N, C-alpha and C positions, 0 to 999 in steps of 0.2 A: 504493501501500501504507499500511495505516496501522496505529498503534503501538493495542495494547490503551487509553490512555489515552483515544487520538484517537475512539477507538473510542465509549469512555464519553462524552466529552465530544461529539458528533456524532449518539448517538441519545439519550442526559439516561438510561445506564444505567447503575448503579454499576460498576468494576471486575469486585469480588467475583461481582457478580452475571451478570456474564458470561463469570470461569469456572463459574460453578456452570452453566449451558447450555452451555458447551463440559461438562463435569463426566456433566452428566445425556441427555449427546447430542443436546441442541433445537439447536448450532453443531460442526459441521463444527474439525476438530480446524487451525489456523490453522498455516498452513506457519510457519518461522522462520529469522530469519536464524542468522548463524553462533555471534554472541554469546546469541544459546539466547532475544533475544525475540520474540512472538510476530510476525504483523505480517499483520495480515486485508486483504480487500477491499470492493468498496463495498454487496458482494452482503450484507454482515452489517447493513448500518445496517437493509436493508431488512428481511430476516432477524432483526433485531430488533427493529422498529416492529412486524413481524405477532405474534408471542408477548405485544410488549404489549397490542396492541388485542386479542389474541385473552383474555388476562388479564382483561380488562376487561369483557370481557364472559360473564367466569364460569369460564370453561374451564381444565380444571388442565394442569398442565403435560402428565402423561402422554399426554390430551389432544391438547393442543396438538405432544405429536412424534409424533400421533395422524394429524392431521391435514397435517400439514408429510409424512408418510412416504406420505399420499396422495396426496400431491399430483404425486406426480413415480413413483408406483405404476402401474406399465400394466395398464389394465383397469375402475385405478378412472375413475365413475365421478360424475356431482352428487348423486346418489342417492344417493352413499359421502357425503360431503361432508353431505347434510342432514338421512343417518339420523342424525351426533351428535349435530349441531345441534337436531333434534327433542329428544332424549336428553338435553341442557343445559337447553332449555326448559323441561322436563316437570320434571324437577330443580329450578330456580326457579319455579316455576309452585309448589309444593310445599313448599319454602321457605315462600315469602310464605303460604300456607293456614297455616304453621306457625308466622309472626312477628304475621300477624294475631288466628289464636286469642289468644298469649301475647302481644300489645297489650291482645288485648278482657279475658284477664286479668287483668291488672296494675294495668288503669283500674280497675276494676270494685273495688282491691284497694286502690286511691291515693282514690278515690271515700272508702273503708268508711274510714279512718286520719283522724285527726283532726287528728295530726299534736301531740296534746297527749297526757300523763296515761306515766305508770312500758312502758320497754318491755317488760315482758310482756303488759301491754294491746293491744300492735300486733298488728293486724288481720293486717298483711302480714305480718311473723314470723311469727305462725301461723297461717296458712294454707302458710307456704314448710314449715314444719314437719311441718305436717302433710298434705305433702306426697306 
């Protein structure tokens, strides 16, 4: 059994974040000593690693909670997990399209701006004001 500080050190996740994950239901409420201190087992480190990896792929905490619940839900198939991942992939692809559009517009504006002259004549500010 480990304290919350030991779990934080082993997982690389802050104590506050671990408490937040507990509050949000991503981690089960830990056992407590008579003194009230939380006590964790090795499974928590694995679960924290899963949460960290899922977050790095862009999943929200709500989606991560759904993935975790599907893992233990009877009747769940790989297709259920795949559907969630496909939905996330679609979201990411849409964000990439939006970012590319933003990049193109900003590149054009930066090219138009000489960086000289009064602010009132800045094509970047003028474009933002007129959008």
